[in-house]
C-alpha positions as CSV (number, residue, x, y, z in Angstrom):
1,X,0.0,0.0,0.0
2,X,1.0,3.6,-0.6
3,X,0.7,6.1,2.3
4,X,0.4,9.7,1.2
5,X,1.5,11.9,4.1
6,X,0.2,15.4,4.0
7,X,1.4,17.7,6.8
8,X,-0.6,20.9,7.2
9,X,-0.5,24.1,9.2
10,X,-3.1,26.8,8.7
11,X,-3.6,26.1,5.0
12,X,-7.3,25.3,5.0
13,X,-7.7,27.5,1.9
14,X,-5.7,25.0,-0.2
15,X,-6.4,21.7,1.6
16,X,-9.5,20.5,-0.1
17,X,-8.1,21.1,-3.6
18,X,-4.9,19.1,-2.9
19,X,-6.9,16.3,-1.4
20,X,-9.2,16.3,-4.4
21,X,-6.3,16.2,-6.9
22,X,-5.0,13.1,-5.1
23,X,-8.5,11.4,-5.1
24,X,-9.0,12.3,-8.8
25,X,-5.8,10.4,-9.8
26,X,-5.5,7.1,-11.6
27,X,-4.4,5.0,-8.6
28,X,-7.5,3.2,-7.3
29,X,-8.5,4.3,-3.8
30,X,-8.0,0.8,-2.4
31,X,-4.3,1.0,-3.2
32,X,-3.5,4.0,-1.0
33,X,-4.3,5.9,2.2
34,X,-4.0,9.6,3.0
35,X,-2.4,10.4,6.4
36,X,-3.2,14.0,7.2
37,X,-1.1,15.4,10.0
38,X,-2.6,18.7,11.5
39,X,0.3,20.5,13.1
40,X,-1.6,22.8,15.5
41,X,-3.7,24.6,12.8
42,X,-6.0,27.4,14.2
43,X,-8.1,27.8,11.0
44,X,-10.9,25.6,9.7
45,X,-8.6,22.7,8.6
46,X,-10.8,20.1,10.3
47,X,-13.9,21.4,8.5
48,X,-12.1,21.0,5.2
49,X,-11.1,17.5,6.1
50,X,-14.7,16.5,6.8
51,X,-15.9,18.2,3.6
52,X,-13.4,16.0,1.7
53,X,-14.5,12.9,3.5
54,X,-18.1,13.5,2.7
55,X,-17.3,14.0,-1.0
56,X,-14.9,11.1,-1.3
57,X,-16.1,8.3,1.0
58,X,-14.0,5.7,-0.9
59,X,-10.7,7.3,0.1
60,X,-9.1,6.1,3.3
61,X,-8.2,9.4,5.0
62,X,-6.7,9.2,8.5
63,X,-6.6,12.5,10.4
64,X,-4.2,13.0,13.2
65,X,-3.2,16.0,15.4
66,X,0.4,16.6,16.1
67,X,0.8,19.0,19.0
68,X,4.6,19.4,18.7
69,X,5.0,22.4,16.5
70,X,7.3,21.9,13.5
71,X,7.2,20.3,10.1
72,X,9.8,17.7,11.0
73,X,7.7,16.7,14.0
74,X,4.7,16.4,11.7
75,X,6.6,14.4,9.1
76,X,7.8,12.0,11.7
77,X,4.3,11.6,13.0
78,X,3.2,10.7,9.5
79,X,5.8,7.9,9.5
80,X,4.5,6.5,12.7
81,X,0.8,6.6,11.5
82,X,1.4,5.3,8.0
83,X,0.4,1.7,7.3
84,X,2.0,1.5,3.9
85,X,5.6,0.6,3.0
86,X,5.8,3.4,0.4
87,X,5.5,6.9,1.9
88,X,4.8,9.8,-0.4
89,X,5.1,13.3,1.0
90,X,2.9,16.0,-0.6
91,X,2.8,19.7,0.3
92,X,-0.4,21.2,1.5
93,X,-0.3,24.2,-0.8
94,X,-0.1,22.2,-4.1
95,X,-1.9,20.1,-6.7
96,X,-0.8,16.9,-8.4
97,X,-1.3,15.5,-11.8
98,X,-3.6,12.5,-12.4
99,X,-0.7,10.0,-12.8
100,X,1.1,11.2,-9.7
101,X,0.5,8.3,-7.2
102,X,0.4,5.7,-10.0
103,X,3.8,6.8,-11.1
104,X,5.3,6.3,-7.7
105,X,3.5,3.0,-7.1
106,X,4.6,1.6,-10.4
107,X,8.2,2.8,-10.1
108,X,8.8,1.2,-6.6
109,X,7.0,-2.0,-7.7
110,X,9.3,-2.4,-10.7
111,X,12.5,-1.2,-9.0
112,X,12.8,-3.2,-5.8
113,X,16.3,-1.8,-5.0
114,X,15.1,1.9,-5.2
115,X,14.7,3.6,-1.8
116,X,13.6,7.1,-2.7
117,X,12.4,9.2,-5.6
118,X,11.0,12.7,-6.4
119,X,9.3,14.5,-9.3
120,X,9.1,17.9,-10.9
121,X,7.8,20.9,-8.9
122,X,6.1,23.5,-11.1
123,X,5.2,26.9,-9.7
124,X,1.7,28.2,-10.3
125,X,1.0,31.8,-9.3
126,X,-2.1,32.2,-7.2
127,X,-3.7,35.6,-7.8
128,X,-0.4,37.2,-8.9
129,X,2.1,37.3,-11.7
130,X,5.8,36.5,-11.7
131,X,7.7,39.6,-10.7
132,X,10.3,41.2,-13.0
133,X,13.1,40.4,-10.5
134,X,12.6,36.7,-10.7
135,X,15.3,34.7,-12.4
136,X,16.0,31.0,-12.8
137,X,18.0,31.1,-9.5
138,X,15.5,33.0,-7.4
139,X,12.6,31.0,-8.8
140,X,14.1,27.8,-7.3
141,X,14.5,29.5,-3.9
142,X,11.0,31.1,-3.7
143,X,8.9,28.5,-5.5
144,X,10.9,25.2,-5.1
145,X,10.9,24.8,-8.9
146,X,12.5,21.5,-9.9
147,X,12.7,20.3,-13.5
148,X,15.3,17.8,-14.7
149,X,13.7,17.1,-18.0
150,X,11.6,14.3,-19.4
151,X,13.9,11.3,-18.7
152,X,13.6,9.1,-15.7
153,X,17.0,8.8,-14.1
154,X,19.0,9.1,-10.8
155,X,19.3,12.5,-9.4
156,X,22.6,14.1,-10.3
157,X,25.2,14.4,-7.6
158,X,24.4,17.2,-5.2
159,X,20.7,17.3,-6.3
160,X,17.8,15.7,-4.4
161,X,14.0,15.7,-4.4
162,X,12.0,18.6,-3.1
163,X,10.6,17.9,0.3
164,X,7.0,18.5,-0.8
165,X,7.2,16.0,-3.7
166,X,9.2,13.0,-2.5
167,X,8.7,9.3,-1.9
168,X,10.6,6.9,0.3
169,X,10.4,3.2,1.3
170,X,9.5,3.2,5.0
171,X,12.6,1.1,5.7
172,X,14.8,4.1,4.8
173,X,13.8,5.7,8.2
174,X,14.7,2.6,10.1
175,X,18.2,2.8,8.6
176,X,19.0,6.6,8.8
177,X,16.6,7.8,11.4
178,X,13.8,10.3,11.2
179,X,13.6,14.0,10.1
180,X,15.8,16.2,12.2
181,X,13.4,18.1,14.5
182,X,16.0,20.9,15.0
183,X,15.5,21.8,11.3
184,X,12.4,22.5,9.2
185,X,9.6,25.0,9.4
186,X,8.1,25.8,12.8
187,X,5.0,27.9,12.8
188,X,5.9,31.0,10.8
189,X,9.6,30.4,11.0
190,X,11.4,29.8,7.7
191,X,14.1,27.5,8.9
192,X,14.5,24.6,6.5
193,X,17.2,22.1,5.4
194,X,15.6,19.0,6.9
195,X,15.4,17.4,3.5
196,X,19.0,18.3,2.7
197,X,20.0,16.8,6.0
198,X,18.1,13.6,5.2
199,X,19.4,13.1,1.7
200,X,22.9,13.9,2.8
201,X,22.7,11.0,5.2
202,X,21.2,8.8,2.5
203,X,24.1,9.7,0.1
204,X,26.7,8.9,2.8
205,X,25.2,5.4,2.9
206,X,25.3,5.0,-0.9
207,X,21.6,5.2,-1.3
208,X,20.3,6.4,-4.6
209,X,17.2,8.5,-5.4
210,X,15.5,8.8,-8.7
211,X,13.8,11.5,-10.7
212,X,10.4,10.6,-12.1
213,X,9.2,13.2,-14.7
214,X,5.5,12.1,-14.6
215,X,5.0,12.6,-10.8
216,X,4.3,16.3,-11.1
217,X,3.5,18.7,-8.3
218,X,2.1,22.2,-8.9
219,X,3.2,24.5,-6.1
220,X,0.8,27.4,-5.5
221,X,2.5,30.7,-4.9
222,X,0.4,33.5,-3.3
223,X,1.3,37.2,-3.5
224,X,2.8,37.3,0.1
225,X,5.6,35.0,-1.0
226,X,6.7,37.5,-3.6
227,X,7.2,40.4,-1.1
228,X,10.6,41.7,-0.1
229,X,9.9,40.9,3.5
230,X,9.2,37.3,2.8
231,X,12.2,37.0,0.4
232,X,14.5,38.4,3.1
233,X,13.2,36.1,5.8
234,X,13.4,33.1,3.5
235,X,16.9,33.6,2.4
236,X,18.2,34.5,5.9
237,X,16.5,31.3,7.0
238,X,18.5,29.4,4.4
239,X,21.7,30.6,5.9
240,X,20.5,30.0,9.5
241,X,19.5,26.4,8.5
242,X,22.9,25.7,7.0
243,X,24.6,27.0,10.1
244,X,22.5,24.7,12.3
245,X,22.8,21.7,10.0
246,X,26.6,21.9,9.4
247,X,27.4,22.6,13.0
248,X,25.5,19.5,14.1
249,X,27.8,17.5,11.9
250,X,31.1,19.1,13.0
251,X,32.9,22.4,13.4
252,X,35.0,21.4,10.3
253,X,31.8,21.0,8.3
254,X,30.6,24.4,9.3
255,X,34.0,26.0,8.4
256,X,33.9,24.2,5.0
257,X,30.4,25.7,4.4
258,X,31.8,29.2,5.1
259,X,34.5,28.6,2.6
260,X,31.9,27.5,0.1
261,X,30.0,30.7,0.8
262,X,33.0,32.8,-0.2
263,X,33.1,30.9,-3.5
264,X,29.4,31.4,-4.0
265,X,29.9,35.1,-3.6
266,X,32.2,35.0,-6.6
267,X,29.6,33.2,-8.7
268,X,26.9,35.6,-7.5
269,X,28.9,38.7,-8.5
270,X,29.6,37.1,-11.9
271,X,25.8,36.6,-12.4
272,X,25.1,40.1,-11.3
273,X,27.5,41.4,-13.9
274,X,25.8,39.3,-16.6
275,X,22.4,40.6,-15.7
276,X,23.7,44.2,-15.5
277,X,25.1,43.9,-19.1
278,X,21.7,42.7,-20.3
279,X,19.9,45.6,-18.5
280,X,18.3,43.3,-15.9
281,X,19.6,45.0,-12.8
282,X,16.5,43.9,-10.7
283,X,17.4,40.3,-11.3
284,X,21.0,40.8,-10.4
285,X,20.2,42.9,-7.3
286,X,17.9,40.2,-6.0
287,X,20.7,37.7,-6.2
288,X,23.0,40.0,-4.2
289,X,20.2,40.3,-1.6
290,X,19.9,36.6,-1.5
291,X,23.6,36.0,-1.0
292,X,23.9,38.7,1.6
293,X,21.0,37.3,3.6
294,X,22.3,33.7,3.4
295,X,25.8,34.9,4.6
296,X,24.3,36.8,7.5
297,X,22.3,33.7,8.5
298,X,25.4,31.6,8.3
299,X,27.3,34.0,10.6
300,X,24.4,34.2,13.0
301,X,23.8,37.9,12.2
302,X,20.3,39.4,12.2
303,X,18.5,39.8,8.9
304,X,18.4,43.4,7.6
């Protein structure tokens, strides 16, 4: 059986639609369950769950409440509650294509040695348009965009599935442990890196994860995620997350990450120059803001 784990926090506005997109897929309802982990929502999340149950009685939806605030706590609760041996994590502010669950179920059935996989993440702007400052680089940061083409293959070295569109054999978590609860979103905090931490542990053990082009997740982007305030908090959170993650490994790992940051500054300045020559200063300036905020987070300095 496939267990779809959907962790949610105050996203009632989107919840019914993502559940409906899963139920409208080609995988028969008897072949999957949905484990919905409510991480202390204060909106009408429960009402939307019951509305979905009434409209889709054939779908096995298991609702559970996780009082420990934090996405990693919620994801770990989903592992505990899931009855299936294949766990598929889906973001609560997204939609999926009709072949989504069938793609994962078929892949793991026919690849018994595979332990994890992920698919494309395509941004969809919800009540807004893409701003002029957005570039390929900032789009990945803000929207989680992921597109490795139309060929099924292992993820390239250094790349890994997005956390909101990833599938694992349940046995993976018996081998490497659960999601790091010191990392990941907590309420309105924008700390992350729990997926990076998990996939780094998998890579260290020689585990391989695969890209499945037909398991598509459409990530809904509201206007508030395109504001300067959100961008600065998000990118500062990336630096803070990297500081926490690497220092948990070792002081040497943290120092190595600081050296990498210096190299990344060189690349950022080169990209800024290229955008400036093309008359796209807003794109280049946003990359400078991104790098500045990440560096300040890495150095435990406050966001500007």
